[in-house]
Residue, then its C-alpha position, 0 to 999 in steps of 0.5 A: m499499500i502507497r503511504v506517501a507521495v513525493f515529488d521532484a520539484y523542479g520541472t515537476l511541480l514547478d516549471v523551469h522554463s518559466a523564468i525565461a518565458r517571462n523575460a523572453p523579449r529581453v532575452g530575444p530570439a534565443a530564449e528558448a535555446v537559452s532556457k533548454l541549455w540552461r536547464q541541460k547545463q544545470m543537470e549535467a553540473s549536479w551529475v559531475l559534482s555527484a560523481t566526483g564526491a563534490y558539492e556546491d549548493f543548487s543556487v551556485v550550480t543554477e548561476r553558473a549554468l545561466t552564465f554558460a547558457l548566456l554567453t554561448h548565445g552571445i548575451h552579455d547583459r548583467a541585469v537580464q542574468r540577475d532578473l532570470l535568476e530572481a524569476y527562478r526563485s519564484l517559478d510558475p507551478f504547472t496548472d495540475s500541482v496544486p489540484v493533484l496535491t490537493t486531491l492526495r491530501d483529501r485521500g489521507m496520503a502524506t505528500a512531500i518534496l525531495s529535491n536537488g534545491e537548497p532550502a532557502m531557493l525551495a522555500a521562496g519558490l514553493a511560497s510563491a506557487g502556493i504549494g507549501g502548505l499541501l506538503d507534509d516536508v520539504l526534503s533537500v539533498h543539501t543535508l547530504r551534499r549529494y545530488k540526485p539520483h544518488p540512492t542515499v538521497y532517496a533514503l531521506v524519504t524512507a527515513r523521514f516517513d519511516c517506511q519501506p520504499h514500496e510504500v512510496a510513490f516517487v514522481s518526477s519529470n526528469p527520466w533519469d530521476a525516475y530511474g533512480a527512484a525505481r532502482f532505490g525500490f520506490n513506485a516510480f512515476w515519470v511524467n512525460r508532458g513533452r511526450a519524449p521517447v522512453e528512456y532509462w528503461l522506464d517502460s519496465l521500471a515506471t509508470t508513464l503518465p502524460d501529466l500530473a493530472a493523471l496520477p490519482a487515477a494511477l495510484s488507485a488502479 
């Protein structure tokens, strides 16, 4: 029986591309490409840090990734960079985030976030999105100084809720994150909003959802 629903934050509950979308005219024609590269380099940096046993908090990783993305596309405006970083602290929630969390809470299920974000960054984002009050806890890799998908990160959930991995539904839009959760023993749900091809063996390891709105029914199946 699933007792706890745990969500990734960035890209799953919060739209990581909304920071650029709000400032698209200032970024210019390369806005979409900058946003995609920003996200790519942010994730790559977290993997490299973990693989080498090093750590920098997610706000530093995010800033460095943005600098790389902007310079790659010839954008040198420091004011734009500053405003984009500030926008990242108040990302838009996906439209199905609050309804799904509310539904699960009404069912009596515990809800939490497990995120690469550092605590202050997460607190600001969740408050802005109106999500914080719908969660029993917000777990950050910052306490371990190691990023997902290292298995010790997922163990934060079982320790916090005094449960076994099979009692947890882990929900992420990041396929590598869903894979890490599945390998740890969680019931993994991959939110494939972009209808991307299946990777990381998720066709056999996870349940694929088209959006978050499909989660309550999937949990009842």
